N, C-alpha and C positions, 0 to 999 in steps of 0.2 A: 385747509391749510394755513394756520399750522394749528388751529383751533376746532378743529375738526363741524360739529351740528352744537353750537354754541347756545344756548339755550339757559342762561346763568339766573333769568324771573322766573322761569316751571310754568312759562305761556301752552307749551305743548306736550306737559305733562297729563294730563285727561284723552291723553291720541285721537280729537273731538279732529276726522280729515275736513271736515267742513270750514270749522275754526280758521286752524290752516293755511288752507286756501285761502281765504277772505282774507286772512292774515300779508299772504306771499301778494296774491291782488295790491294790496293799499302799499305792500314795500314797493314793490316796481312801478308802481302809480304817482310815489313819495321822490323812487330814483332818479323817475325817467325827468321831473318836475325840475329837483336840484339838478341835474347835470344840463339841462338848457338855462338855469335861471345863473348857475355856473357862468357859462357861455355867455349867461348875458350881461353880467358884473365884470365879463373880460372884454371881450367882441368891442363896445364903444370908448375905450379908453383907443382904440388903432382908427377906429371902420364909425361911422356916421351916417343914414340918410341925408343925403341932401334934401333938400325944401324946405316942405313946415309939416310940422302934424300936427298944428291950428290956426287961426286965423295969425296972426304978428308970433306965433312961437317956431322957431326951426326948430327940427333936430338936434342942427347944432349946437341949440342953447337949450337942451335941455342937462342937468346935471348928469354925473355916473351916481350909480348909488340910492342910498336910499332917500341923497337928495327931490330926488325924480318924482320920489312921489304927492310933494305939493305944487311938478308945475304941471301935470300933467291934470288938463280940464274935464269934467264931470263926462261930458260926450266919451271923452278919450275911452276911460274905464269903461265908463256901459259898453262899447264897442267890446273895450276885452274881453266881459268879462261874458256877452252873447256870445263870440266867436269859441271862447273854450265851452260855454254849456251847450254850442253848434256841434261840437268836436266830440267832447263828453258823452251826449245823449242818441244823436245820431251819429255819426262816421266811426267810430271806436267805438261799440255795441257793445255790451258784458254777453258772455254766450258762456251758458253753463257745462258745455260739451266740448269747449277748448281749455288748452291747461293756458292757466292765470296772467293773463297780458295778450295773450294771444289774440288778436283780434283777426277777423276776416277781411275786414278793409286793408289792413294795417299791413304790408311789404317789409323788407328787408329793412331793417332798422326805421319801419315806422312808417315809409315812403307808403301811400296811397293806389302801388301798383298792381299789390296783385302776387309780387315774386315774395319768393318759399324758398328757403331754407332747406337744402339737403340732412335727411336724418343720419345723425353717427357720433363719431365725437367730438366735429370740426363745432355740429351744432352746438353740443353739454359745451364748449372748451367756449363757445362764444356767448352763450346765457348764460354759464357765470360769470364772464365778464362781464355781461350787463348789471347784473349784481351786484356785482363786489363792484364796476363805476358808480351806481349807484348809492354805493352807500357809504360812500367815499367822496362821492357828492352832497349830499345829505349833513356829512357834517362841515364838508368843506363851505358853504352856503352857510350854513350855520355861524360860523367863524370870520366868513367876510360881510355879515347883519352886522356882527356883533362887532367888528374892530371897526365895521364902520359907523358906526353911533356913538361909539367914545372918541374918535379922534378924525371921523367928518368927511374918511376915505377907508375904504376896502382895502386897498394898500397905503393905509396914513403911519405919521412916523406916535408909535407909543409917546414921543416925548409931546405932545398935542394934549396926551388926554392928561388937563392938566386938574383934575378935580380930584384924582385918583389918590384917594386915604392912605394910597401904600407909598405914596409918593413921602411921607412925614418919616417911613426910614428903612427906602429905601437907601442911602445911604451908609446906615447903620454896619455897626462889623457882624460880623458874619453874612454877609452881605457876598457871596463869592462868586465864582463859576463852578459847575456849566448850566449853573440852575437861577443864577442873583437873586432874587426879595426872593424868596418862597414860599406861598403862607397857603396852601390848600383848602384847610379850613374856612379860611379870613377872620380867623384871630383878631387882625389889624382889622379890619375894615372897618370902625369906629373913627381910625384914627386916635384912640385914644392913648398918651406919651405914659403918662404913670401907670397906668396897667402896662402896654413894653415895658416900663422897665424892669416890674415886677416879675415878670415873666420871662426877661434875659436873665435876673439876679437867678429861678430859677433854672435855669439849662443851664447856666456855669454851675453853681451848685452841684445839681445831678451829674453835671459831666464829668468834675473834678473829684467827687465821691466814687464815681462809676472810675475813671482815673485807676485811681487807687483799686479799686473793687479787682478790676483788671490787675494788675500788676499781683494783690493778693494772692488770684489764683498761683500766679505761675511761679515768683519768687518759694514758697514756702516748698513749688518741686527740686531747688538743688539748693538750699539753707534756711536751715532753723536754728532759732533761738538754742545755746545748749544750758542745763539748765529744770528748774518748774516752772509752770506755770501756775500749779494749784502744789507746796508741799502740802498740805493738811491733806490735800485728794490721793497725793504720789503721785501724783501726772504731770510728766514732763510734757514740754513743746514736743519733740517727739515721739510723743504716743499721742500725740492730734494729728489723725488725718486731714487732708484735702479738698476742698470744697466743699459742698452743701453735707457731710458728711462731719464735720465739726463742727455743728453747734450744737449737738448731743452731746460732747465731750468736754465743751468750757461748763465749766458752773456761772450758777446764778451768779456769787459773787460776780465774779468777773466780767458776763453781760453787762450788771452793775453800775461796774468800774467803766467801762465805755459808755456807757449812758451818761454816764455823770461827766467825763470829759470830753465828751462830742460837745454836751451841754453845755461846758464850761467854756468850750473851743468857741464854739456857736454864735454867747451873746453875750461871751465875753469877751475874748481877743481880737473875732474877728466880728464886728456890731458894722448894721446897716445903717449907711451915712446916705438920705436923699444928696447932698451936695455934691458928691461924690461919687464917678460911674459908679455901673453896676458890677456890684464883685471885688469892685476896689477898696479894700480896707485899708484906714491910716496904720495899722499896727502890723501890718503884710507888707515885706519886702518883696523882691522877685522870685519868684517861684512861690510863691507861699511862708517865706521863711519871718519867721518877722523876726527881723532883723532891721527893718526899715531902709534899707536897700534901694534905691529908685525916687523914683520914676525913669525909667529910660528915656534919654535926653532925647535919642536918633531918635523923629517921629514916626521915618517910614517903619524902620526895623521894628520900631512898635507895636503897630495898625498889625503888620504883617505875625509877628510873637503872637500879637489877641483874637488875631484871625485862628493861627495855628492852634490854637488851647480853643478855642470853641469846635474848633471841627475837630480834634482830638477826644473832644469833649460829649460829641456827639455818635462819633466811633465809636467809644468807649462806650458807647450809653445800651448800644445796637451788640457788641462786641458780649459783654456780661450777662445781659440776658441770655444770649445764642450760650456762651456757658452754663450759666446753670439750669438751660433748658436738658440739654446736652447731660450734664452731671445728672437732673432727675431723673433722663430718661434712662441715661445708661450706667449712671454710678461709678461715668470715668472722668478724668480729671489730668490734668500737665497731657504729656506726650501722645499720649492712648486720646486727647479728643481729637485727634485729626490724626490720628495714623491705629491702625490696633485694630478697629472696629470687626466684629462675625460678620460676614458677608450678611446679603441683605440674599431675600430667596429670589430676585428679578435681577439681579446686577450685573448679572451676565446676558442680559436678556437684549435680542436688538433697541438699538435705539438710546440705548449707551454709551454716550461716548461722552470726549474732553471737552473742556476744559471741566465740567462739573460730575460729570459718572454719572450716576445714578440719581435722581435729583426728582425729586418727592415730596 
């Protein structure tokens, strides 16, 4: 749990039992090595052997983590490889008649004492725990390597990673808890300020349009203009349905008017100015009203409200896509979007629990 048998890459779809066994053997070995490696990162922080690792090199002089690689002499590395090879090839020898990772000379916890766990649920639980801990350790040791390599310590302060290209933007608007500066796709890793400003401009524009669009889904449920949208077509505002269905009702000339209006606003009234912040237009006042009001004098209040605009715009982009998807799938708008849908075939099954209900 919670994912059960998880094979998103389809490695086992051919049903090859031998290939599965080989991969399980590899997974166990990597997991066990990773667990030892994690302990190897942690233990030297609190204890080191007394004495010398080599002539004029005491164990206390060897730094922790990746920095130790340059301190261990060549003979020391040779000893390590010979020891591992001896264990691998002679002591813990692979036996096809035994379960993956189960060696004749290896007892409980791998101790070479011939001890064995009694068959039953307890053994299954412990073997599952080993697999789970090994998977966690593989992730952990890679994280330790990564942080050690960038900051100089497995427990390093990320503030020490002074070469990070993300530093160019970590104090920008929109960097908010809990994720801070979040760029999982690495769009900003090149540190290009001009490209960042262009993307921020686009984000703001999409967010503002999405906030209008979201309101455009909600407001017509409660209010529509009186009179005619198109007198020649005898089409009143009240005759136009809400949501996606409205697209087929608005005449072509109406759409042309919309495009001309949006073009005039975009290229005339609210023109981009490289000397100003992204989304900040000379002719636009507070809330975008073209009354030349602003800028706000309270610096902290202004920053808070601009961050709110970005956050609300991001939420609105997700919201309008959800509204359009649900409208297109079920044909529902307004209150029907969050209630009144017909029951699903499985919404009364086991596992349908609050707060999400039937989640598929």
